[in-house]
All heavy atoms as an XYZ file, in Angstrom:
797
protein
N      -1.620     -9.160    -13.520
C      -1.160     -8.667    -14.799
C       0.125     -7.872    -14.658
O       0.211     -7.053    -13.740
C      -2.268     -7.744    -15.370
C      -1.883     -6.999    -16.611
S      -3.253     -6.016    -17.281
C      -2.578     -5.527    -18.793
N       1.091     -8.090    -15.501
C       2.353     -7.377    -15.449
C       2.552     -6.697    -16.741
O       2.389     -7.326    -17.834
C       3.511     -8.336    -15.096
C       3.394     -9.002    -13.777
C       4.897     -7.624    -15.232
C       4.386    -10.033    -13.416
N       2.938     -5.430    -16.757
C       3.244     -4.676    -17.949
C       4.666     -4.176    -17.828
O       5.040     -3.528    -16.825
C       2.235     -3.445    -18.036
C       2.568     -2.635    -19.281
C       0.782     -3.856    -18.066
N       5.442     -4.423    -18.843
C       6.831     -3.956    -18.981
C       6.930     -3.060    -20.157
O       6.477     -3.397    -21.283
C       7.783     -5.167    -19.023
O       7.527     -6.016    -17.933
C       9.214     -4.681    -19.048
N       7.551     -1.891    -19.947
C       7.599     -0.950    -21.052
C       8.759      0.073    -20.820
O       9.287      0.136    -19.687
C       6.312     -0.167    -21.186
C       5.921      0.499    -19.963
C       6.094      1.897    -19.743
C       5.256     -0.188    -18.911
C       5.751      2.503    -18.567
C       4.840      0.466    -17.692
C       5.172      1.851    -17.611
N       9.130      0.795    -21.782
C      10.097      1.927    -21.716
C       9.295      3.172    -21.777
O       8.402      3.334    -22.635
C      11.146      1.899    -22.819
C      12.113      0.713    -22.754
O      12.239      0.146    -21.602
O      12.712      0.391    -23.718
N       9.648      4.150    -20.919
C       8.927      5.363    -20.862
C       9.818      6.584    -20.448
O      10.824      6.327    -19.713
C       7.782      5.321    -19.940
N       9.444      7.753    -20.858
C      10.138      8.979    -20.501
C       9.549      9.576    -19.211
O       8.336      9.666    -19.122
C      10.079      9.952    -21.627
C      10.824     11.281    -21.363
C      10.756     12.197    -22.523
O      10.664     11.730    -23.701
O      10.789     13.480    -22.297
N      10.375      9.959    -18.292
C       9.875     10.613    -17.090
C       9.450     12.051    -17.490
O      10.163     12.751    -18.166
C      10.979     10.628    -16.016
C      11.198      9.407    -15.217
C      11.897      8.367    -16.049
C      11.945      9.733    -13.973
N       8.267     12.509    -16.914
C       7.856     13.833    -17.155
C       7.309     14.420    -15.876
O       6.965     13.790    -14.919
C       6.771     13.838    -18.278
C       5.649     12.922    -18.041
C       5.568     11.603    -18.497
C       4.433     13.137    -17.410
N       4.361     11.067    -18.091
C       3.589     11.979    -17.442
C       3.816     14.271    -16.756
C       2.351     11.880    -16.868
C       2.612     14.231    -16.181
C       1.822     13.042    -16.273
N       7.271     15.828    -15.871
C       6.813     16.532    -14.711
C       5.362     16.867    -14.915
O       4.884     17.269    -16.003
C       7.505     17.840    -14.451
C       9.002     17.729    -13.977
C       9.695     19.026    -14.033
C       9.077     17.003    -12.629
N       4.512     16.798    -13.866
C       3.157     17.129    -13.861
C       3.049     18.649    -13.931
O       3.527     19.264    -12.982
C       2.376     16.498    -12.758
C       0.950     16.741    -12.669
C       0.063     16.834    -13.685
C       0.155     16.913    -11.476
N      -1.148     17.044    -13.197
C      -1.194     17.087    -11.861
C       0.465     16.903    -10.085
C      -2.211     17.206    -10.993
C      -0.541     17.061     -9.213
C      -1.911     17.218     -9.706
N       2.431     19.210    -14.935
C       2.444     20.664    -15.145
C       1.857     21.452    -13.917
O       2.327     22.473    -13.549
C       1.704     21.086    -16.391
C       2.349     20.680    -17.665
C       1.827     19.473    -18.240
O       0.791     18.900    -17.872
O       2.483     18.890    -19.148
N       0.847     20.915    -13.267
C       0.170     21.558    -12.149
C       1.083     21.685    -10.957
O       0.855     22.500    -10.025
C      -1.069     20.917    -11.815
N       2.132     20.911    -10.871
C       2.954     20.803     -9.645
C       4.490     20.868    -10.005
O       5.207     20.233     -9.245
C       2.720     19.592     -8.863
C       1.232     19.415     -8.413
C       1.061     20.090     -7.079
N      -0.296     20.004     -6.693
C      -0.677     20.005     -5.486
N       0.202     20.171     -4.472
N      -1.952     19.935     -5.193
N       4.871     21.540    -11.014
C       6.227     21.571    -11.404
C       7.264     21.903    -10.251
O       8.287     21.275    -10.129
C       6.518     22.555    -12.518
C       6.130     21.959    -13.900
C       6.672     22.890    -14.994
N       6.114     22.498    -16.283
C       6.597     21.588    -17.086
N       7.726     21.053    -16.767
N       6.055     21.366    -18.210
N       6.926     22.840     -9.512
C       7.814     23.265     -8.377
C       7.866     22.252     -7.273
O       8.703     22.314     -6.422
C       7.386     24.614     -7.840
C       5.957     24.686     -7.267
O       5.188     23.769     -7.463
N       5.681     25.810     -6.613
N       6.962     21.250     -7.198
C       7.032     20.197     -6.159
C       7.643     18.955     -6.724
O       7.711     17.959     -5.981
C       5.651     19.988     -5.594
C       5.059     21.189     -4.882
C       3.708     20.962     -4.309
O       3.365     19.734     -4.019
O       3.028     21.952     -4.066
N       8.034     18.925     -8.001
C       8.711     17.786     -8.612
C       7.842     16.519     -8.582
O       8.411     15.410     -8.238
C      10.079     17.543     -7.916
O      10.949     18.593     -8.157
N       6.684     16.562     -8.938
C       5.851     15.341     -9.125
C       6.239     14.762    -10.439
O       5.924     15.388    -11.510
C       4.326     15.754     -9.028
C       3.851     16.009     -7.689
C       4.155     17.082     -6.939
C       3.023     15.135     -6.869
N       3.528     16.977     -5.725
C       2.799     15.767     -5.603
C       2.454     13.876     -7.093
C       2.099     15.252     -4.670
C       1.712     13.374     -6.085
C       1.465     13.982     -4.854
N       6.866     13.688    -10.484
C       7.388     13.094    -11.667
C       6.662     11.765    -11.976
O       6.382     11.011    -11.077
C       8.873     12.848    -11.544
O       9.522     14.071    -11.193
C       9.508     12.327    -12.851
N       6.323     11.534    -13.265
C       5.580     10.400    -13.696
C       6.109      9.752    -14.904
O       6.950     10.370    -15.662
C       4.124     10.819    -14.028
C       3.252     11.350    -12.912
C       3.394     12.619    -12.492
C       2.443     10.457    -12.205
C       2.650     13.141    -11.440
C       1.679     10.908    -11.078
C       1.779     12.307    -10.728
N       5.648      8.548    -15.194
C       5.788      7.941    -16.553
C       4.340      7.518    -16.879
O       3.468      7.202    -16.074
C       6.747      6.706    -16.580
C       8.215      7.122    -16.269
C       6.247      5.566    -15.685
N       4.063      7.525    -18.240
C       2.824      7.114    -18.785
C       2.881      5.683    -19.181
O       3.838      5.254    -19.941
C       2.394      7.949    -19.953
O       2.329      9.281    -19.603
N       1.915      4.814    -18.829
C       1.823      3.510    -19.321
C       1.417      3.543    -20.845
O       0.735      4.473    -21.253
C       0.833      2.679    -18.484
C       1.371      2.045    -17.203
C       1.549      3.135    -16.133
C       0.432      0.980    -16.718
N       1.783      2.547    -21.636
C       1.410      2.540    -22.991
C      -0.108      2.593    -23.096
O      -0.844      1.938    -22.340
C       1.983      1.211    -23.542
C       3.056      0.937    -22.571
C       2.658      1.425    -21.202
N      -0.691      3.163    -24.187
C      -2.117      3.282    -24.429
C      -2.757      1.854    -24.441
O      -3.849      1.679    -23.856
C      -2.370      4.129    -25.655
N      -2.192      0.974    -25.200
C      -2.825     -0.404    -25.259
C      -2.862     -1.064    -23.975
O      -3.849     -1.717    -23.654
C      -2.045     -1.215    -26.301
C      -2.570     -2.539    -26.546
C      -1.854     -3.313    -27.661
O      -1.385     -2.743    -28.640
O      -1.768     -4.569    -27.507
N      -1.776     -0.996    -23.161
C      -1.843     -1.641    -21.876
C      -2.835     -0.909    -20.937
O      -3.472     -1.592    -20.180
C      -0.419     -1.529    -21.223
N      -2.969      0.345    -21.098
C      -3.889      1.151    -20.275
C      -5.385      0.663    -20.535
O      -6.147      0.440    -19.660
C      -3.759      2.617    -20.459
O      -2.534      3.066    -19.938
N      -5.648      0.480    -21.858
C      -6.930     -0.044    -22.265
C      -7.195     -1.450    -21.709
O      -8.257     -1.724    -21.120
C      -7.066     -0.093    -23.811
C      -8.383     -0.541    -24.298
C      -9.554      0.377    -23.843
O      -9.367      1.634    -23.626
O     -10.663     -0.109    -23.570
N      -6.195     -2.342    -21.756
C      -6.330     -3.666    -21.160
C      -6.608     -3.599    -19.670
O      -7.457     -4.296    -19.138
C      -5.089     -4.523    -21.387
C      -4.907     -4.814    -22.853
O      -5.850     -4.759    -23.673
O      -3.749     -5.237    -23.215
N      -5.889     -2.698    -18.998
C      -6.034     -2.495    -17.540
C      -7.507     -2.042    -17.290
O      -8.119     -2.509    -16.320
C      -4.976     -1.506    -16.950
C      -3.667     -2.254    -17.033
C      -5.405     -1.164    -15.538
C      -2.463     -1.283    -16.704
N      -7.967     -1.079    -17.962
C      -9.373     -0.549    -17.837
C     -10.361     -1.647    -17.951
O     -11.273     -1.807    -17.151
C      -9.698      0.565    -18.810
C      -9.163      1.881    -18.372
C      -9.772      3.006    -19.238
N      -9.066      3.036    -20.551
C      -7.943      3.601    -20.829
N      -7.279      4.252    -19.925
N      -7.470      3.630    -21.985
N     -10.233     -2.587    -18.907
C     -11.053     -3.709    -19.158
C     -11.036     -4.685    -17.972
O     -12.034     -5.133    -17.491
C     -10.809     -4.400    -20.461
C     -11.129     -3.579    -21.689
C     -10.769     -4.210    -22.985
O     -10.454     -5.483    -22.957
O     -10.831     -3.594    -24.031
N      -9.864     -5.062    -17.543
C      -9.633     -6.066    -16.537
C     -10.156     -5.574    -15.121
O     -10.648     -6.361    -14.400
C      -8.171     -6.439    -16.444
C      -7.774     -7.257    -17.621
C      -7.872     -7.274    -15.161
C      -6.325     -7.497    -17.794
N      -9.985     -4.238    -14.844
C     -10.225     -3.786    -13.567
C     -11.567     -2.987    -13.433
O     -11.784     -2.309    -12.400
C      -9.093     -2.878    -13.084
O      -9.023     -1.703    -13.977
C      -7.728     -3.635    -12.998
N     -12.417     -3.022    -14.401
C     -13.667     -2.276    -14.376
C     -14.389     -2.502    -13.031
O     -14.617     -3.631    -12.638
C     -14.534     -2.709    -15.537
N     -14.633     -1.385    -12.342
C     -15.351     -1.439    -11.048
C     -14.464     -1.680     -9.804
O     -14.962     -1.587     -8.745
N     -13.147     -1.904    -10.053
C     -12.227     -2.129     -8.931
C     -11.419     -0.902     -8.530
O     -10.632     -0.994     -7.582
C     -11.236     -3.225     -9.265
C     -11.786     -4.639     -9.607
C     -10.750     -5.588     -9.960
C     -12.602     -5.218     -8.358
N     -11.637      0.192     -9.220
C     -10.856      1.393     -8.945
C     -11.141      1.928     -7.526
O     -12.184      1.744     -7.005
C     -11.115      2.491     -9.945
C     -10.912      2.153    -11.376
C     -12.132      1.511    -12.025
O     -13.117      1.310    -11.304
O     -12.108      1.255    -13.181
N     -10.096      2.574     -7.012
C     -10.217      3.237     -5.699
C     -10.334      4.749     -5.969
O     -10.632      5.155     -7.100
C      -8.962      2.904     -4.821
C      -8.856      1.431     -4.619
C      -7.603      0.959     -3.950
N      -7.035      2.018     -3.228
C      -5.931      1.919     -2.575
N      -5.211      0.866     -2.542
N      -5.357      2.904     -1.882
N     -10.051      5.594     -4.970
C     -10.177      7.058     -5.135
C      -9.452      7.531     -6.262
O      -8.375      7.099     -6.612
N     -10.058      8.451     -6.984
C      -9.449      9.145     -8.176
C      -9.286      8.095     -9.330
O      -8.477      8.347    -10.247
C      -8.182      9.884     -7.938
C      -8.314     10.956     -6.796
C      -7.906     10.694     -5.573
C      -8.924     12.152     -7.149
C      -8.032     11.722     -4.576
C      -9.065     13.085     -6.171
C      -8.666     12.906     -4.909
N      -9.837      6.959     -9.239
C      -9.716      5.924    -10.281
C      -8.409      5.192    -10.161
O      -7.965      4.453    -11.050
N      -7.738      5.236     -8.974
C      -6.412      4.691     -8.782
C      -6.533      3.129     -8.611
O      -7.544      2.582     -8.274
C      -5.739      5.249     -7.607
O      -6.451      4.867     -6.378
N      -5.436      2.534     -8.960
C      -5.296      1.030     -8.869
C      -3.965      0.755     -8.219
O      -2.889      1.372     -8.577
C      -5.301      0.326    -10.243
C      -6.626      0.508    -11.040
C      -6.362      0.179    -12.458
C      -7.712     -0.421    -10.344
N      -3.923     -0.149     -7.268
C      -2.698     -0.480     -6.546
C      -1.819     -1.332     -7.407
O      -2.291     -2.239     -8.087
C      -2.993     -1.158     -5.245
C      -3.638     -0.214     -4.234
C      -3.882     -0.918     -2.889
N      -2.745     -1.743     -2.625
C      -2.523     -2.310     -1.500
N      -3.433     -2.300     -0.507
N      -1.434     -3.090     -1.245
N      -0.488     -0.965     -7.382
C       0.531     -1.731     -8.181
C       1.816     -1.928     -7.387
O       2.067     -1.245     -6.351
C       0.842     -0.959     -9.517
C      -0.304     -0.805    -10.366
C       1.491      0.387     -9.217
N       2.619     -2.849     -7.922
C       4.035     -3.029     -7.474
C       4.771     -2.579     -8.728
O       4.515     -3.105     -9.774
C       4.298     -4.444     -7.101
C       5.694     -4.666     -6.622
C       5.990     -6.158     -6.177
N       5.102     -6.465     -5.018
C       4.015     -7.279     -5.115
N       3.684     -7.832     -6.136
N       3.313     -7.493     -4.001
N       5.645     -1.630     -8.506
C       6.445     -1.093     -9.637
C       7.960     -1.451     -9.397
O       8.401     -1.613     -8.352
C       6.304      0.368     -9.702
N       8.669     -1.522    -10.544
C      10.052     -1.808    -10.578
C      10.758     -0.985    -11.668
O      10.322     -0.992    -12.756
C      10.403     -3.241    -10.769
C      11.868     -3.615    -10.702
C      12.222     -5.058    -10.833
N      11.819     -5.517    -12.179
C      12.577     -5.331    -13.286
N      13.590     -4.658    -13.264
N      12.126     -5.768    -14.482
N      11.865     -0.291    -11.224
C      12.720      0.346    -12.178
C      14.122     -0.011    -11.690
O      14.478      0.214    -10.550
C      12.617      1.885    -12.186
C      11.271      2.298    -12.650
C      13.681      2.509    -12.951
C      11.018      3.833    -12.658
N      14.906     -0.644    -12.592
C      16.183     -1.142    -12.167
C      16.129     -2.099    -11.007
O      15.340     -3.013    -11.063
N      16.909     -1.822     -9.955
C      16.847     -2.678     -8.823
C      15.877     -2.167     -7.804
O      15.703     -2.785     -6.671
C      18.253     -2.886     -8.127
C      19.192     -3.572     -9.190
C      18.809     -1.490     -7.709
N      15.202     -1.110     -8.032
C      14.216     -0.508     -7.067
C      12.765     -1.042     -7.290
O      12.304     -0.987     -8.461
C      14.224      1.032     -7.181
O      15.489      1.611     -6.947
N      12.166     -1.498     -6.278
C      10.824     -2.004     -6.280
C      10.026     -1.323     -5.176
O      10.526     -1.171     -4.024
C      10.789     -3.500     -6.105
O      11.583     -4.197     -7.098
C       9.336     -4.107     -6.176
N       8.819     -0.945     -5.448
C       7.970     -0.269     -4.403
C       6.500     -0.456     -4.801
O       6.153     -0.794     -5.935
C       8.299      1.232     -4.335
C       7.866      2.080     -5.481
C       6.792      2.993     -5.497
C       8.468      2.253     -6.828
N       6.736      3.611     -6.693
C       7.730      3.139     -7.561
C       9.581      1.624     -7.445
C       8.033      3.539     -8.843
C       9.881      1.943     -8.717
C       9.089      2.900     -9.432
N       5.662     -0.274     -3.773
C       4.221     -0.296     -3.925
C       3.694      1.094     -4.006
O       4.096      1.967     -3.242
C       3.553     -1.020     -2.792
C       3.777     -2.542     -2.869
C       3.032     -3.265     -1.718
C       3.262     -4.744     -1.745
N       2.631     -5.396     -0.697
N       2.724      1.297     -5.005
C       2.160      2.673     -5.160
C       0.854      2.466     -5.955
O       0.288      1.337     -5.887
C       3.170      3.609     -5.947
O       2.608      4.835     -5.920
C       3.475      3.113     -7.350
N       0.389      3.476     -6.554
C      -0.811      3.366     -7.356
C      -0.586      4.037     -8.711
O       0.254      4.923     -8.827
C      -2.079      4.062     -6.619
O      -2.317      3.424     -5.506
N      -1.331      3.541     -9.677
C      -1.424      4.249    -10.979
C      -2.754      4.931    -11.008
O      -3.705      4.574    -10.368
C      -1.253      3.208    -12.189
C      -2.301      2.143    -12.181
C       0.164      2.667    -12.216
C      -2.314      1.171    -13.358
N      -2.785      6.045    -11.820
C      -3.902      6.926    -11.944
C      -4.317      7.152    -13.388
O      -3.432      7.285    -14.286
C      -3.626      8.263    -11.287
C      -3.244      8.211     -9.823
C      -1.943      7.962     -9.464
C      -4.192      8.208     -8.858
C      -1.520      7.797     -8.146
C      -3.893      8.124     -7.523
C      -2.549      7.885     -7.168
N      -5.635      7.216    -13.733
C      -6.018      7.477    -15.078
C      -5.683      8.941    -15.386
O      -5.934      9.818    -14.511
C      -7.498      7.232    -15.146
C      -7.912      7.347    -13.727
C      -6.740      7.022    -12.831
N      -5.197      9.238    -16.611
C      -4.922     10.568    -17.080
C      -5.745     10.788    -18.312
O      -5.290     10.313    -19.359
C      -3.411     10.774    -17.304
C      -2.977     12.107    -17.656
O      -3.921     12.980    -17.980
O      -1.839     12.488    -17.674
N      -6.750     11.570    -18.237
C      -7.681     11.751    -19.385
C      -6.975     12.555    -20.472
O      -7.236     12.368    -21.611
C      -8.899     12.451    -19.030
O      -8.697     13.691    -18.345
N      -6.038     13.417    -20.123
C      -5.326     14.193    -21.116
C      -4.407     13.322    -21.990
O      -4.395     13.507    -23.189
C      -4.371     15.165    -20.407
C      -3.617     16.122    -21.334
C      -2.787     17.145    -20.505
C      -1.913     17.965    -21.478
N      -1.170     18.942    -20.706
N      -3.807     12.300    -21.400
C      -2.938     11.366    -22.128
C      -3.648     10.149    -22.644
O      -3.119      9.402    -23.474
C      -1.709     11.000    -21.294
C      -0.688     12.162    -21.064
C       0.385     11.766    -20.192
N       1.502     12.734    -20.267
C       1.414     13.948    -19.675
N       0.365     14.284    -19.015
N       2.434     14.810    -19.776
N      -4.782      9.837    -22.044
C      -5.543      8.647    -22.420
C      -4.936      7.389    -21.900
O      -5.142      6.356    -22.506
N      -4.119      7.488    -20.819
C      -3.533      6.315    -20.267
C      -3.347      6.428    -18.810
O      -3.662      7.472    -18.274
C      -2.129      6.125    -20.895
O      -1.323      7.187    -20.588
N      -2.924      5.446    -18.144
C      -2.623      5.433    -16.698
C      -1.245      6.047    -16.610
O      -0.384      5.930    -17.510
C      -2.624      4.063    -16.084
C      -4.024      3.596    -15.764
C      -4.643      2.767    -16.678
C      -4.649      3.967    -14.647
C      -5.984      2.362    -16.428
C      -5.934      3.451    -14.341
C      -6.623      2.658    -15.227
O      -7.879      2.237    -14.965
N      -1.005      6.695    -15.444
C       0.327      7.246    -15.099
C       0.823      6.697    -13.765
O      -0.039      6.415    -12.897
C       0.260      8.830    -15.137
C      -0.063      9.364    -16.553
C      -0.617      9.374    -14.072
N       2.111      6.517    -13.727
C       2.755      6.038    -12.528
C       3.671      7.139    -11.911
O       4.580      7.548    -12.597
C       3.619      4.779    -12.929
C       4.551      4.166    -11.879
C       3.779      3.537    -10.734
C       5.575      3.267    -12.546
N       3.430      7.481    -10.663
C       4.333      8.420    -10.029
C       5.669      7.756     -9.695
O       5.721      6.607     -9.229
C       3.551      8.782     -8.711
C       2.613      7.676     -8.449
C       2.348      7.034     -9.822
N       6.741      8.567     -9.921
C       8.081      8.007     -9.634
C       8.646      8.897     -8.543
O       9.023     10.028     -8.803
C       8.974      8.053    -10.882
C       8.394      7.400    -12.040
C      10.355      7.382    -10.566
C       8.032      5.935    -12.024
N       8.588      8.406     -7.293
C       9.082      9.186     -6.207
C      10.534      9.479     -6.222
O      11.318      8.840     -6.890
C       8.635      8.529     -4.892
C       9.180      7.202     -4.616
C       8.566      6.621     -3.292
C       9.069      5.284     -2.986
N       8.546      4.810     -1.778
N      10.907     10.558     -5.510
C      12.309     11.058     -5.541
C      13.276     10.012     -5.154
O      14.369      9.895     -5.708
C      12.362     12.275     -4.553
C      13.769     12.876     -4.603
C      13.773     14.094     -3.682
N      12.536     14.742     -3.939
C      12.433     16.056     -3.980
N      13.411     16.899     -3.727
N      11.231     16.688     -4.260
N      13.013      9.183     -4.153
C      13.914      8.109     -3.683
C      14.246      7.182     -4.854
O      15.401      6.714     -4.945
C      13.342      7.335     -2.491
N      13.249      6.850     -5.603
C      13.515      5.933     -6.730
C      14.352      6.613     -7.823
O      15.278      6.033     -8.404
C      12.166      5.457     -7.371
C      11.316      4.659     -6.362
C      12.448      4.572     -8.643
C      11.931      3.553     -5.694
N      13.966      7.892     -8.123
C      14.745      8.644     -9.187
C      16.176      8.737     -8.726
O      17.102      8.559     -9.499
C      14.119      9.994     -9.312
C      12.735      9.924     -9.987
C      12.285     11.301    -10.384
N      12.436     12.427     -9.534
C      11.649     12.823     -8.666
N      10.418     12.280     -8.388
N      11.913     13.914     -7.857
N      16.432      8.991     -7.395
C      17.779      9.193     -6.935
C      18.528      7.847     -6.980
O      19.708      7.827     -7.455
C      17.777      9.721     -5.412
O      17.077     11.004     -5.447
C      19.177      9.800     -4.918
N      17.858      6.775     -6.493
C      18.546      5.435     -6.490
C      18.888      5.032     -7.951
O      19.943      4.313     -8.091
C      17.657      4.467     -5.833
N      18.111      5.384     -8.841
C      18.392      4.948    -10.269
C      18.978      6.020    -11.152
O      19.116      5.852    -12.364
C      17.006      4.478    -10.906
C      16.366      3.308    -10.189
C      17.403      2.034    -10.022
O      17.931      1.652    -11.050
N      17.504      1.594     -8.856
N      19.342      7.127    -10.549
C      20.013      8.279    -11.233
C      19.143      8.771    -12.420
O      19.658      8.890    -13.537
C      21.409      7.940    -11.774
O      22.228      7.490    -10.598
N      17.883      8.976    -12.176
C      17.009      9.450    -13.234
C      16.520     10.874    -13.025
O      16.324     11.358    -11.839
C      15.735      8.541    -13.252
C      15.986      7.092    -13.633
C      14.775      6.245    -13.410
C      16.381      7.042    -15.127
N      16.306     11.597    -14.068
C      15.821     12.980    -14.056
C      14.604     13.041    -15.095
O      14.562     12.237    -15.993
C      16.902     13.952    -14.446
C      18.069     13.988    -13.586
C      17.730     14.694    -12.259
O      16.800     15.499    -12.227
O      18.404     14.333    -11.254
N      13.749     14.050    -14.888
C      12.676     14.252    -15.959
C      13.318     14.354    -17.329
O      14.379     14.954    -17.530
C      12.009     15.538    -15.530
C      12.231     15.526    -14.027
C      13.592     14.960    -13.826
N      12.774     13.676    -18.284
C      13.324     13.721    -19.692
C      14.076     12.397    -19.991
O      14.295     12.057    -21.097
N      14.557     11.720    -18.871
C      15.249     10.395    -19.136
C      14.253      9.304    -19.518
O      13.032      9.374    -19.091
C      15.923     10.055    -17.856
C      17.171     10.816    -17.532
O      17.578     11.625    -18.328
O      17.660     10.749    -16.276
N      14.702      8.369    -20.205
C      13.821      7.131    -20.604
C      14.411      5.961    -19.822
O      15.604      5.791    -19.685
C      13.858      6.897    -22.077
O      13.341      8.092    -22.707
C      13.028      5.711    -22.378
N      13.474      5.179    -19.237
C      13.850      4.029    -18.468
C      12.901      2.838    -18.688
O      11.812      3.057    -19.191
C      13.909      4.380    -16.917
O      14.440      3.392    -16.221
C      12.551      4.710    -16.404
N      13.338      1.662    -18.336
C      12.437      0.520    -18.407
C      11.719      0.447    -17.048
O      12.315      0.648    -16.073
C      13.318     -0.789    -18.597
O      13.823     -0.752    -19.842
N      10.382      0.078    -17.207
C       9.522      0.111    -16.057
C       8.657     -1.227    -16.119
O       8.305     -1.676    -17.177
C       8.488      1.324    -16.142
C       7.606      1.333    -14.940
C       9.268      2.568    -16.253
N       8.526     -1.730    -14.847
C       7.559     -2.906    -14.814
C       6.502     -2.537    -13.763
O       6.794     -2.027    -12.741
C       8.359     -4.112    -14.320
C       7.455     -5.423    -14.101
C       8.264     -6.561    -13.636
O       9.041     -7.160    -14.447
O       8.182     -6.906    -12.443
N       5.266     -2.770    -14.184
C       4.123     -2.487    -13.285
C       3.286     -3.796    -13.170
O       2.921     -4.384    -14.224
C       3.288     -1.371    -13.889
C       1.985     -1.143    -13.073
C       4.045     -0.088    -13.888
N       3.036     -4.195    -11.958
C       2.231     -5.364    -11.627
C       0.953     -4.957    -10.883
O       1.066     -4.367     -9.780
C       2.988     -6.344    -10.834
C       2.183     -7.575    -10.500
C       2.947     -8.597     -9.563
O       4.116     -8.300     -9.258
O       2.374     -9.620     -9.274
N      -0.195     -5.186    -11.403
C      -1.383     -4.903    -10.699
C      -1.518     -5.932     -9.526
O      -1.224     -7.004     -9.607
C      -2.634     -5.109    -11.622
C      -2.770     -4.160    -12.766
C      -3.916     -4.553    -13.640
C      -2.947     -2.723    -12.340
N      -1.938     -5.323     -8.362
C      -2.123     -6.141     -7.184
C      -3.507     -5.953     -6.785
O      -4.262     -5.088     -7.235
C      -1.098     -5.784     -6.040
C      -1.067     -4.284     -5.700
C       0.280     -6.249     -6.482
C      -0.081     -3.987     -4.602
N      -4.020     -6.853     -5.831
C      -5.427     -6.800     -5.406
C      -6.401     -7.127     -6.383
O      -7.555     -6.734     -6.364
C      -5.740     -5.432     -4.753
C      -4.940     -5.032     -3.546
O      -4.405     -5.971     -2.984
O      -4.838     -3.790     -3.319
N      -6.017     -8.015     -7.430
C      -6.976     -8.433     -8.385
C      -7.591     -9.714     -7.928
O      -7.046    -10.564     -7.385
C      -6.421     -8.666     -9.794
C      -5.938     -7.407    -10.505
C      -5.443     -7.764    -11.871
C      -7.104     -6.430    -10.622
């Protein structure tokens, strides 16, 4: 399953000083992912993905966020730097579930 969407980068409130930056997957796509992956989650409900922003591709995990009602994707500093992104910027994101 591949999900492509535009999203705004945001900082996780509990770790603002450590610059944990995320994007939220769309609610509808998150619901589809929950249905497809029921029982396949790893620690903290995480799911392994391959992500792409611009020319940067990396493997990571998405995590359920009960506050937002969707999965969230961490955007590591190296990716933000390579793509010249800061919290508050909107970017196109591609997420592919792996290990299905």
